[in-house]
N, C-alpha and C positions, 0 to 999 in steps of 0.2 A: 604522520600527518589521518592514516587511517583509523585512528583511531579517535584523535579528538573530532574528524568530521565526523565519525556516530556522535559520539558523545552529545556533538550540540544540536543535531541534525532533528536527532529525538528527543529531545528534551522537549524541542521546540511544537514537535509533529503529533505524538504519541497521546497530550490531552486532547485530540479530535480525533483519535483513532488512524490517523496514519503511521505505519511505522516509518517513514523514514525514506525507506527505497526508491522511491521517486526521485527525493532531489540528491539520493548518494550515486543513482547513474548516472548525472551528466560528470560528477569528480571524478567517478570512473573512468570516462570517456575519455573528459580533457583533460584531467590533471592527474592521471594515478598511471596510463596508460595500458590497461587491462585491454586485452584483446577480444576480437566477439568470435564468438559467441559467448567464450567465459564469462563474459561479463555478466552475464542472466544468472547461472548458476552463482555466483562470489556472493550477486546482491539477493537472493535464496539463503545462501550460507548465513546474510548478514542477521538477516529476519531470526532465523533460527535461532544465534545468538543471543540476538540484541531480545527477543520477543517474551522469555520469561517475565525481564525487569518489570516492565508495564502488568502484567497479569497478573504475576505473585501481589503485587498490591493492589491491580481493580478485585483478586479474587478475593482479599480482605474486608476491602468493603461491599462486599456480597452482590454487586454490580457485573460479575464473570457472564456463571450462567442466563440467557435467556434464553424465550425461544426463536428470539430475533440469530441468538449465536450459534444456534442449531441448525437453521436455516439457509443461513450463508456458509455454513461449515457442510452443509450436503449440496448443493449447488458447485461452490471452489473447489472442490475437494479434485471433480471426476476433469473439472475444468482446465486444471494446470496442467493433466499426464500429459493431455491434446493439445498446450499450448506447447510444452517440451520436443512434443514430435515436431510439432508446426515447425519451433522455432530451429531444432536441427537439417530439417529436412529442403522447408517450402519458404520460409522467412523473411518480408523483403529485412532492406539493410537499413541500419539506423538512420538515416536520415529521414527517408518515409517514416519514421518511429515516431521520431520529434514532431512531424507534422502534423503526426494526426493527431497527437496527444494533444498537442498545440490548440488545434484546431475544436477536440472536444472540451478540454479542462477551461479555456478562457470566458467561454458564454456558462459553462455552467458555476463559475466562480464567481462572475457579475452577478447571475441569478440568484447562486446564492446570497450573495449581500444586499439586493434589491429586497427580497424574500423578507430579509432578518430587518430593514431598516423601514417598510412598509408589508406586516404582515397579515395575508389574506385568511379566509374562514376556511375556505376550498379544501377537503380533505379524500381521498383516496377511501374508498370501502375498503375492512378490510380483507376479504375475497381478492378482491381485485389487487391490492398492493400486496397479499402473500405471493400468487398466480406472478406477476410480474419483479419480485424480491426472488424468487427461484430463480426466474431467468435472467435476471441481470447481476447473479450471483454467477452460474454457469459461466457467461461470458464472462468476467470481469476475474475470472480461475482462470480461462483460455489466455488473457492478458497476462495475466501475473507470470503463467509458465514461458510465454514468448519473452516477454520483456525483463521479468524480476525483480517486479513491484509489488508490492504490498496487497494492493484491491482498496486499501482504506485511502489513498486520495482520490479514488470515483466513486468509492462507496457511499462513503461517508459525505460528501455534498451532498448526493443525491436523497441519501434515506432523512438528512437532517433537514432538507429541502422540501420532504412530503412531510413534515413537521415534527420530526421524531427527536427527544431530546439530543441535544449530544453526547450526553452524561450516559445512555443508554446505546448510543451508537457505534459509539469510544472504547467499548469493552468487548462486545461483537466482531466489529472490525477484526480489531488486534487480533481474537481470539480464531479465525476465520486466516487469518496471513499467516498467524503462529504456524496451523497446520497446513495450511495448505503449500508452505514456501517448505518444509518437512520433505511432502510428497514430490514438490515437484526438483528439491537439494538429490534424492534420490533418485528421481525417471531423467536427470543429467547424467548421476553415475553411471549408472548400466547404459547410458547410452554413448559413453564417453570407451567405455569397457569394451565396445562395439563400434562405433564408426573410430576414424580419424578426423584428427583437426584439433583445434585449442574450444574441447567440450568440458572439460571436467576444469570445478573452480578454483580462482588461488586462492588455495587454503589457507595463508597466514595471509594477507591480508583481509580476506573476507573475517577470519576472526578477532586482529585487532578492530576493524571498526566494528563488528559486533560486541563486542567486551565493551569498547565506548558506548557503543547503543543499549548494551544490558543496563547500564548506570543511568543515560540522560533516560533511556527508559523509565524509571521504578520515579526519579526526581520528578518528573512530566505527569504519572498517573498519582504523585503524590500531589501534587500542586491541580488539579485536575478541578478539585471539590472546592478550591476557595476560588477558582475563575468564574463569573457571571457568563451564564446564558450567551446571554446577546453576544459578549465577546469572545467567545469561542465559538459564536456560528460565524462572526466575520471574519475572525483566525483564520477560520477552513475555507470560506469561500477566496481570502487575501493567496494563502497557501496555494488552491486550486492554480489562481489566476498567475502567478511566484513563476508556479512548473512554467506553465503556458507558453509566458515570455522567455524563460530561463533557454526554451526548445527554439522559440521561432529569433532569438539572438546568434543561436548556436546554430540554426539552418540557413543563415542570409551569410 
């Protein structure tokens, strides 16, 4: 079940720069019964194993290395360590997390779809956008460390909504997700050695989901150049709204 879930989720989310961990999280909570907080490092393990499939494909077409990729990595790496510490010692329960994510992603998804169907000419200046992206990447890194989501589900809609092409954002978001997941998984491994409780990842499940995501991510990255920009932007907005509605339903 984990392998199949990882494959299908990654195949549909990779073309828009989302690792799929944000969709895998409710599957682990509600279907597979992974305990908390072990669910977070298990999700990070999924990102680590599944990431290279899509990244290798993006590297082949030359879209992986970019200034945006470096900027996101610099912001998210320290954030994920902070998030791991918060998750173990101070984090709110999963119910609060679902409500917060839903409240953020639902209007964000609606906004992205509206911007796609009714584009506007206004764009942020380069200097303002650079500073904002650095701060955004740090915040998303903390959220990724706390809840084990890759961050692409948050970064993608915002960056694309600012006018960046999906083909430029997707490789950068996935590269950032991959590296921060490695750092986050290591942080949880160290914390598991010094703290009691279900902190270590569910290794077998994380690997099974990850191997499915490895195949699905490669297929999704291969499909991306064949998909229209408008369709990809609408898909990203729809995914953001779908995650929000899924978490709302789980919170009722």
